[in-house]
N, C-alpha and C positions, 0 to 999 in steps of 0.2 A: 445626430442626437448629442446633446450635451451631457457630460458626466454628472452634472448636478441634478438632472432629472432622475438618474439612477440612484443618486444619493438619497433623494426623497423616498424612493422605494425601500432602500436599506433601512432608513429610519422607521418606516412603517412596519417593516418586518421585525425590527428589534423590540417593538412594543407588544409582541405576542409570542407565546411559546407553543401555541396550538398548530399542529401540522396542517390541518385542513384550512385554517385561516391563512397560513403562509402560502399554501398552494394556490388559494384563491387570489391573493394579492399578486403573486407572480404571474398567474394565468392572465389576469386582466392586463398586466403590463406587457407580457410577451406578445399578446395579440396585436399590439400597436407597433411592434418593431419590424423593420425591414429584414429580410432573410440574411443579408450580408452582415448585419450587426448582431443578430440574435445569438449566434454561436458564442462569440466572445463575451457577451453580456451574461449568458447562462453560466459561464465559468466564473465570472466576477461575483455573481450571486452566491456561489459556493465558496467564495474567498480564494479562488484559484486564478492563475494567469495562463497556465498551460494545462492541457489535458493530462490525464493520468498516464497515458502511454508515451508522453514526451520525456526526453532526457534533459530538457532544459531546466535550469535552476536559476533563480534570481541571485542567490549568493549575497544577500544583503544582511550583514550582521547587525546586531543591536547597536554597536558603536557607530557604524556608518549611518544608521537610521537617526540616532540622536544628533549626529553632526549635520545631517541634512535638514532636520527640523530647525536646528540652530541657525544654519546658513539662510534658510528661507524666511525665518522670523526676525533675523537681526540680533539673535541672542548668542550665548556661548554654549558649547557642548556640555560643560560642567553644570551649568544652570539647568539645562534640559534634563540631564541625568538625575539631578537632585529632585526635580519635580516628578520625574518618572517614578522614582522610588516612593514618593508620597502618594501619587495616584495609583501606582501599581498597574497602569495600563498605558502603553505607548500611544494608543489612539487618542485617549483623553488628553494626554500630554500635548500631542500635536495640535489638537483642537484649541487648547488654551493658548499656546504660543502663537498660532496663526491668527487667533482672534485679537491678541494684543498687537500684532503686526498690522492688521487691517484698520485698527483704530488710528494709526498714525500715517498710513499711506494707502493710496489706491492700488488695487491689484487686479490684473486681468482674470476674470472669473469665467472665461469662455472655453474651458477645456472640453474638447469633444471626445467622444468615445473612440473615434478613429485615430485621433492624435495620441490619446492615452495608449492605445494598442501599439501604435508605431514606436513610441518611446520605450514602452516596457519590453518590447521584443528585441530592442537593441542591447539591453542590459546583460542577458546571459552570454552574448558573444564578446563581451568586454573582458579581457584577461591580460595578464602580463603587467609589465611596469606601467604605472600610471593609471591602471584600470579603476582603482578605488576613487581617484579624483574624477574620472569620467562618470562613474556611477553616482557619485555625490552630486555632481552638477545636474545630471538628468533627474534624479529624485527630488532635489530641492526645487528645480524648475517646475515639476509637476505639482508639488505642494503649494507653490506660489500662484498657480493658475486655477486654484479651486477655492471654495469657501472653507471656513474652519471645520464645519461638519464634514465636508468632502475630504479634507485633510485627515480627519480622524479615520474615516473608512478606508481611504487610500493607504494610510500607514498600516492599518490592520491587514489589508490584503497583501502588502509587500512583505510583512513578516510572517504571514500564514496564520493569523488568528482573527478571523472575521467576527465571531461572536453573535451572529444573527440567528444561528440555529438551523440554517438552511443546508441540508445535506442532499445526497443523491436521491433519496426517497421523495423529498419535497419537490425537487426539480422534475423528477419523473412524473409525479402526479400533476404538476402545473402544466407540463408539456401535453399531457394526455387531455386535460381540460381545454387547453388552447387550441388543439388541432383535432379534437374528437377522436382520439386514438386510444387503444387499449394500453393501460400501464404495463401489462406483461409483455406486450410487443416492444414497447420502448425499452424496457429493461433488457430484453433479449438482444435488441440492436446494440445497446450500450456494451453488453458483455462481449460482443463479437468485435468491438473496435476500441473499447475503453476510452471513449472520447464523447462526452455529452455535447460538446460544441458541434461536432459532426452530426450527431443524431438530431440535434435541434435544427440545424440548417437543412438537413434532408427532409425533416418533417415539414418545415416551412415551405420548401420548394415543391415537394411532392409527397403528401402524407401516405400514399399507397406504397412507397418504397419501404416503409417501416414494417409492413406485413410479411415481407420475405427478405430480411437482411442477409447479406453475403459476407463471408470472411475473405480477407485478402492477404496475400503472401507478404511477409515482413511487417505486418501490422499485428502485434501480439494480441491474443485473446485471453480474457480473464479465465483462469483455469477452474475446472470443476473441483469443488471442495468435498472433503470426506468427513463423515461423522466418526465418532469413536464408539467402540463396543467394549464391554468388559468381560465377554466370554465368547467362546466359539459358538455356543448355542444361540446367544443373542445376535451374533453376527449373521448366522444363517437365517435367523428369523427376519432380519432386516432386508437381506438381499435375495433370499429365496434359494431353493435347491434345484438343480446343482448350481454351484458358484465357481467362479475362477478365483483361486487363492494364490497370491504372489508374495514373495519376500518383500517386506517394507525396508528399503535400504536407508542407511543413515548417511544421506548425501544431500545434494541440491536438486530439487525438482526443476526441470528445465523444459522449455518449449523450443523445438528446433524448426526453423523455416529454411527450406532449400529450394532454390530455383536455378537450375543449371549448376554453374560453378559457384554462385553466390550463396553463402550460408550465414544465417544469423541465429544466435542462441539467446533466449530471453529467460529471466528468472520469473518466479510467480509474482514478483513486484512489477513485472513488465520492463525491467531494466535490461539493456543489452550487455551481455558479458562475453560477446564474441571475441573481443581483443584479448581478454584475460585467459582464454582457453584455445590457443592456436592448435594444440595437440588434439583437442576434441573436434575442431573443424576439419583437421586433416583426416582423422579417423572416419568422420561422417562421409567425406568425399570418397573414401575407399570402400566404405561398407554399405552405403545406401544406394540402391540401384534405380531409384525413382528420379525423374528429372525435376518434378515439382512435388513437394511434400511438406506437410506440417505434422509433426509427431511430438509426443511427450516422452521424457525419459528421466531417469535419476542419474546424476553425475556423482560418482563416488571416488574419493581419493584413496590411493593405495600406497603402501610403503614400497619404494623402489627395490627391486631384487627379491623381496620376501613375499610379494603378492598377497599381503594382508591388508584388509580394508582399514582405513583410518577414520577416527571420529570426525564428525562434521566440522568441529572447531579448526582442524588442520586445513580443511578445504576452504573454509571461510577466508583464510589468509589470501588465497588466490583470487577470490572474488573482489577483494578490495585493492589488489595489487595494480599499480599503474606503471611501475618500472621493473626491470629485471624479470620480465614475464617468461622468457625462455628458461631462465634459471629456475624459477618457481615450478615450471612445468616438469623439469627433471627431478626436482626435490619431492614434488607431490603429483605424480602421474595419475591420470584418471581413467575410469572405465564408464561406459554409458550402458545403462540397463533400460531398454525401451519397453513401454507398456501401453501406449494408446495412440490412435491415429485420428487426425482431424480433417486432413485434406490429402488427396492423392491424385496427382496430375490435374485433371479438370473437375474431379468429383469431390464434393464435400461429404464428410462422413459423420457429421455431428448427429444426424437423425438416424443413423444406422445402429443396429444392435451391437453391444460390445463384442459379442462373439464374432461378428462379421468384421468389425474394426480390427480386432486382434489378428484375425486370419489374413487380412489384407496387409497389415503391418508386417507380419511374419514373412510374407512373400517379397516385401520391399527391402529386406535387410539381409545382407550376406554376413551371417554371424561370424565373429572372430573373437580374439582375446580382448579387444578394445571396445567393440560394439556388439551387443547381444540383447535378446529379449530377457525381460525380468523372469527369473526362475519361478515357476509356479505349477499348479495342478488344477484340473477341473474335476470337481468331485461333490458328492452329497454326503460323504462319509466323514463323521466327526473325528474318528481315529486318524484318518489320513490327514485331516486338517491339523490335528494336534501334533503330528510328526513334523509337518512343515513349519508350524509355529515354533516348536522347540529348536528347529534348525535356524529359524529366522532370528531368534533372540540370542543365539550364541555370539554372532559377530555383527548383527544388524539390529533393527529396531522391533521386529515382529513381522506381522503379515497384513496384507490387504485382502478383504473379501469384496468381490465385484459381481454385480448382477449380470448374467449373460445376455439378458434381453433388453437392458436399459440403454437409452441413447445417451449422448454427452450433453450435459446441461451446464453451459459455460457460466462461471461465476457464482454457482449455487451450491449449497450444502443440502442436497436433496435426498440423501440416503441410498443412492444407486451404488455406493461403495462405502465400506467402513474400514477403519484401521483398528487392529488389535495389537497392543504393545505389551511390554512386560508387566505393567500394572497401570491402573487408572489414576495414579496420584500425580499426574502432570497436567499443567495448563499452559496455554500461550496467553500472556497478558501484556498490557501496555503500561509503560512508565508514564505517569501523569504529573508527578511531583518529585522533587529531589531535596533532601534535607542536608544542611551543612553539617560536616562531620565534627567529631570531637576526639580528643586523645590522638591515637595513631592516625586517624583520618581527618585531622583538623584542617589539612590543606585540600581535602577532597569532599565530595558529596558522600555522606556516610550511609544513608538509607534512602529508600525510594518507595513511593506509593504505587501500588499495583491497581490496575483497573481492568474490568471485563467490558464487553460492549453490549449494549441493548440494540439489537438489530432493527427494532421497530422504529427508533428515531435516531440511530447512529450516535447515541450518547454514550460516553465512557463513564462507567460507574465504579467507584472505589471498592476494593475487596480485601485489601491488606497492605502490609508494609514488608519490604524486602531489605534485609541488611546482612545476610550471610550467604556463603557459597561462592564468594568472589575470589578468584586468584588475583595476584597483583596485576597481572596483565589485563584481566577483565575489568578490574577496578579502574585502571587507567583508561581503557577504551570507553567504559561507561561515562566517565567524566567528560571525555571529549565529545561524546554524543549528546550529553546533557547540555553542555555549553552552547551547542548549535541549535538546541530546541527550546531555549528559555524564552518565554513570552511575558513573564511577570516575576518580579523579585519581592519577597517579603522578608521579615526579620530573621526567620529561621529556615526558610525554604525558598525554592523557586517553583513556579508553575510552568509546565512544559506543554508544548504542542504535542499532541498524541501521535508520535511517530516511531518510538523505540519499542520494539516487541521483544519480550524475553520468555524463555521457557522455564518454568519453575516446578519444583516438586513440593509436596506438602503432606502433612499427616492426615488432616481431615478438614471438612468444610463445616463451619458452624453458623447458625443464625446470629445476626448481630445488628443492633441499631446504630452502631458506630459508623458503618460504611454505607454509602449510597445504594449499593447493590442489595443491602439487607443481609449480606453474608460476609463471613471473614474466614481467611485461610489460617489454619493452625500450623505454625512453624514453616512458612514458605522458604525455600532455598533455591538459589539460582542454579540452573543446569547449563544454560547457554543463552547468548544473545542471538536472536533470530533475524539476521540481516535479510533472509530470504522471504520474510513474511510481511504483509501489510497490516496496519492496525485493524482494518476491517476483517482480517482473518483471525483476530484474537478470539479466545473462547467467549461465547456469548452467554447472556444471563440465563436463557432457557437451558443451556448445557449445565450451568452451575446448579440450577434447581434440580435437574435430573440426577446429577451426581450426588447431590445432598440427599435425595430420596424423600 
């Protein structure tokens, strides 16, 4: 199949904002595709090249993209960047320059999907001296092999800003229509492998497989998400009595996969952090008596010698560390607090009651100072819950309430468990714009637009601006993150790919016509950058409405 056939579908999608229409367009298209091409095309339709569970990254910066357009069109990088600033969209810029090129010379327009896939998969493996030149050559070649419209969409895919509005929900519904499958089954299958290309291929080859999807070791699962509660009474009301109540640790939620001597540790973003935590791997080998197991835990940093827990900000330094790993392990040693079981030997535990999952997990761990079960109680008594909550907020974040009879719902915020923290004045939000600074911050981005997520269409909706609470170190880190996420530059600000998640505190939520969410945060202040959370885990619009009351 030729890439330009897919480009025509992209163009059709860009002309509607209605989810049902998008799903119908994609469904009609998916039905025509061979199974071996469907998976990759599904990813491209979402503006992705690799599935969510892949560690591969294109690593194509804005400068390289501008240079590739210049090389492919016979122009200069400076001219391309100038037009980019005028258009505000690198895709439209690519379209304009490639159109000018084609007026003066003939170009091969026969780029196939398979060739595109082969070339794109070479780019992440390109590193070291001369890697930028190789990437430049590969990208410019691709731009030269398609139409101006194809160059526009290809460029947007490469920098991660597709703009067709197709998200996971649209793809799920389109696949359901194409293969006469239940959307809920498709979503479940996706949450167990975090790869829509795999789900699509399986559906195409054998639709029956989707009805009973299996988890596999070393393929991380989208973790079950928890709602917030604002009181002990509300927490019990949500999960029922009796409930399991556990300390909510201020650490890194992790998913551990073990098969024999091989161990891998994944974050809630599904990134592998195995190499960064050799001490945790060693502790797991000594403490977990199962041959094959997948379980969840909280990794918490402690001060060496004093046995006092450290705030998550200290631990986050280890997550990002690529060098001097053994040194950082000594400076910030960790403990693992285990709390849920997904697989044990040959048995999946997703559909088992929490009380049974917890009991099986308990038998699988030889508890010691480094690896232990999360501290908790099983009770219906609000006074007992209050005591544990007071203990939880002294050095950690609060407590978790969990239904004893609920199963594990991967990737969903279904209310089988809730978290109760010190107060309900905190939200996880996504940075979608950054404004150029003034005065002391004239060389930095000085303030940021915060957005929540509308889970119905996966759209990010503005809810306020953030400009306070930053330490110098956080300000520097935020600027580095912003530079990597820029997709459009305007006179006073930059538009960002929604990928930076922050935790903020605020005084109150007000109704406001200024922001797309319809709400505004009063006096938001940064608490921390959440490297461990994906944008889809941001506080959603329904949560905002509930908190506003």
